[in-house]
N, C-alpha and C positions, 0 to 999 in steps of 0.2 A: 160208440158215440152215444151221447145222451143229450136231448134237447127238450126244452119246454117253452111254451108261449102262453101268456095270459094277458088279454087286453080287455079293458072295460071302459065304457062311455056312459056317464051319468048312472053308475051302478049296474048297468046292463052288460053282461059278458058278450063281447063281440068276436073274440077269438080265444080259443083254448085248445092247444095242441100239445100232446106229449109223444115223444118218440125215443126209442132206444134201438141200437143195432150193435151186434157183435159180428165181426168179420175176421176170417183167417185167410191169409194169402200164402201161396206156395210158389216159389220161383222154379219154373221148369227149365228155363234158359234165361239169358239176359233180357229177352223181349217177351217170351211167352210165360204166362202164369195161370194158375188155377186158384179158385177161391170157394169158400163156403161162407154163408151168411145167415143170420137169423135176426128178425126184427119184430118189434111190437109198436103199434101206433094207435093213438086215440085222438079223435077230432070231433067231439060231439056237436059243435056248432055247424059242422059240415055233414052231420048225420051218421058219423062213424063211431059206434060205441067202442070197438077195437078191431084191429087187424093184426094177425100173427102170420109171419111168413118165414119159411125155411128154404134155402136155395143153394145150388151149386152152379159153377160156371167156369169159364175160362176167358182170358184176355190177352191182348197184344199191345205192346208199347211201340207206337209208330215213331215217336220222337222221344229221346231219352235225355235231353238237356245238353248243357247246363241251363241255358236260358229258357228253352221251350220244351214242354213235355206234353205228349198227346197219347192217350190210350183209349182202347175200345174194349168192351166186354159183351159177352152173350151168355145167357144161362137160363135155368128153369127154377121156378119157385113153387112150393106148395103153399097155398094161401087159404086162411080161414078168417072170415069176416062176420061180425055181428053189427047190426045197424041200430040206431036209436028208435026206429019204428018197430023193432022186434023181429025183423027179417034177418036172414043170415045167408051166407054163401061160402061154399068150399070149391076150390078149383085149382088147376095147374096153370101157372102163368109163365109166359116167355118174357125174358128181360133183355133189353139192349141198352147199353150205356156208353157214352163218350165223355171224356174229361180232358180239358186243356188247362195247362198252367204256364204262365209267362212270368218268370222271375225278373222283376224290373230293377231291383237292387238287392243288396244283402238283406235288407229289412222290409221289402215289400214285394207283393206278387198279385197278379190278376188271375182269377180262375173262372172257367165256364164249364158247366156240366149240363148234360141232357140225358134223361132216362125215359125209356118207353117200356111200359108193362102192359101185356095183353093176356086176357083169358083165352086159352087155347081152344076152348069149346064154344065160346060166345064172343065173336069178333067185335060186337058193340060194347063190350065191357073192357075198356082200356083206360090207362092213365098216362099222362106225361108230366114230368117234373123237370124244371130247369132252375139253375141258379147262376147268377152272375155276381162275382164278388171281388172285392179289393181287400187284401189282408196286409196289415202293417204290424211288424214285430215290435213289441214294446221292450221286452227282455226275454230271457231264456224260458220263462214260465208263462208269459202273457202276450197275446196278440189282440189287435182290434180289427174286427171284420165288419165291413159295410157290404150288404148284399141285397139283391132283389131276386125273389123267388116267385115262380108261377107253378101252381099245381092245378092240373086239368083232369077232371074225371068225366069221361064221356057218358057214363051211365050211373049218376048219383041216385041216392034214394029220392023218392018223390018230394017235391017242394024245396029241394036244396039246389044251390048254384053249382054249375059245372066248373067254374074257374075261381080259384082262390089265389090272391097275390099278397106278397109281404115285402115291405121295405124295412130293413133292420140294421141296427148298429149293435154288434155283439162283442162282449169281452170273452175271449177264448182262453181257456186254461190248457196249456200243453203239458201232458203228463209223461212225455217220452223221456 
């Protein structure tokens, strides 16, 4: 996946975030799966020059549909961060994730995700990410997504906020 966000008010940048992730899943059985992922993120208004993360993990599908899907994941990531104040950090992170999807009709669904990331050496260094979304299919290539995201960093660089929220309407290109 690939995402970018740029917002300005009166010529002043109030939000600028870039994110990309590559993920490979492997089905072990109908319900169990393994995964590997790599990601890169930049969010300079939040004090993050860039964060690179590589991880492995496993998951379980509690509900498999057709209307309701619920899965949970656990894994480990190796994280390297550089901040806009010149400091940096390298650590191993634990990752817990839960995702729920409710198919409302052939062309619409509701999703809810929650992710918890923690530094295994420093318990004060953790983040949570949540997203609540409603997705409507326009055609086989396009969807319209309305979402509300919260990103919480318990130990941000000095002078930066712990919580960042975003309300967005997004045009999604489906490349499947």
